[in-house]
N, C-alpha and C positions, 0 to 999 in steps of 0.2 A: 504494500500500500504506500502510495507516495506521501511524503511529509507535507503538511500544510505550509503555505508560504510565510504566514505570520507567527509560526510557532517559535517559542523561545526555549532555550535549554534551561535547565535548572541553574546552571552557573550564571547565565545572563540574568535570570530572575533575581538571584541573590545579589548580584552586582548592582542592579537597578534599585533594589531595596536599600542597599547600603548607601548609595548616592542620595536617595531620598531622605534617609535618616540623617545623613551628614548635612544636607541643605536645611532640614528642619532644625537641627541642633544649632547651626550657625545663625539662623533666623532668631531663635530663642535667645541666644547669647547676645546678639546685637540689640534686641529689644530690652533685655535686662540691663545692659550697659547704658543704653539711652535713658532708661528710667532712673538708674542710679545717678547719672550725670545731672538729670533734672532735679533730683532730690538734694544734690550737693551744690547747686547753683548758688553763687554768692552775690550779694549786692553791696554797694557802697553805703556806708552809714557814718554819721557824725556822733562821736561820743561827747555828750554835753559836759561831762566832767573834765574833759581835756580841752575843749574848745576855748580859745582866747579871744574870739570875736575880732579877728584881725582885719576883716573886710575882704579877704582874698576870694571868698566864695562868690562874691558879686562880680568879680572881674576875671577869674581864672577858668570858669566853666567853658567848655567848648560850645555850648549852646548860646544863642544870642541873649536869651533871657535865662539866667541861671536856674538850674533845677533845685538849688538850695533856697528854701523859704523859711521865714520865721513862723513857728507854730506856738500855740499857747496851751498850756495845761490848765484848763479852766478850774479844776478842783483846787489848784494851788493859788489862783489869782485872788488877791485881796480886795479887788474893786476899789482901789485907793483914789482919793481925790487928787493927790499928787503922785501920779504913776511915774516912776523914774525910767520906765521903758518908753513912755510917751512924751514926756516933757524934756526939754533941754535941762542941764543941771542947774542953771540959774535963770528960770523963765521970767520974762518981763511981767507976765500975768498968767493965772491958771485958767486960760481959755484955749480953745482949739485953733487959734491963729497960727499960721504957718511959721511965723517967727519964733513961736514957743515950742514947736514940735521937734522931736529928735529925729524922726523918720524923714529922710530926704525926699521920699516919693509920696508921703501921706498915706501909706498903706495901713496904718493903725487908726482905726475909727473909735471915737470916744462918744458914749451915749450916757446921758444922765439917767440914773434910776430913781433914787430918792436921796436927798441930802444926808450924808456926804458920800454916797456910793455912786460909782460910775462903772460902766461896762466897757471893756476894751476888746475889740475884735480885729483880726488881721484880714485885710483884703489881699489874698495871695497873688492874684494877677499883678498887683501894683508892687509887691515886695520884690526887691532885687537881691536879697540875701546878704546885705552889708553887715548885719549883726549889731548895729548901733543900739537898737532897742534891747537886744539881748544883753549887751554889756551893761546898760543902765539898770536893767531889771535884776541882773545877777549881782552887781556891785552894791546897789542901794535898795533893792526891792526883795521880793520873795522868790525870784528865779522862775516865774511861771512862763516866761518867754524863752525859747531856745531854737536853734537852727536845726533844720531837718532836710535831708535829701528826699525830695518827693519822687518816688519811684515811678509814678505815672508820667513823669517828665524826663527822668534821667535816662541816658542812653546806655548806662552800665558799661562804660568804656573799659577796655582791658586794663588800661592804666589811666586812672582818673587824674586829670590835670590839676584839679583842686587839691586832691590828696597829695600829689607830688609837691605842690607849693605850700601846703599847710605847715606852718612853723612848729606847731604843737604835736603833729602826728595824730590829730584827732579823728581823721577819716580813715576807716578800715573797711575791709570786705568781711561781711558777716552773713550767716544764713538768713534768708528772708523770714520775716514774721508774717502771720496771717492778718494782722491788724495794722492800721495806720493811725498814728497819734493824732 
């Protein structure tokens, strides 16, 4: 009886099975490595305890508008009438006139609640990350303002130009958190 044209020998069948198993194993290994690299992805972050508010975050970012912004820890804010993160150290008056404000872009908004309490909020699109408000708040206030790299804006450069210029070494790569301050 003649052999069918598409018939495979046992040896060919086992060789094809071994190739398939090898391809499957390589695919699984590649997937596992990809997932592991996603889990260990690092992001740039500012350590507020090391930050000296030097102003370089505003000028050294590769983006036109720096990814570093001032953020406020509302739980810590004292709602002060004389906020040292808002006012110049020697303000002419305690009003929101530009000559009295510490922020060069007017990114900090002041709203009267009830005397003597005021609420201060950050308008992030106006913030350039200069750190003047943070310096005032840390030196004379309760430290509720701090600089933060906003990861929705950051390119996560392989070598952050701000981190390279930071005199205090306050910017490091860390595993990402699931929450934003």
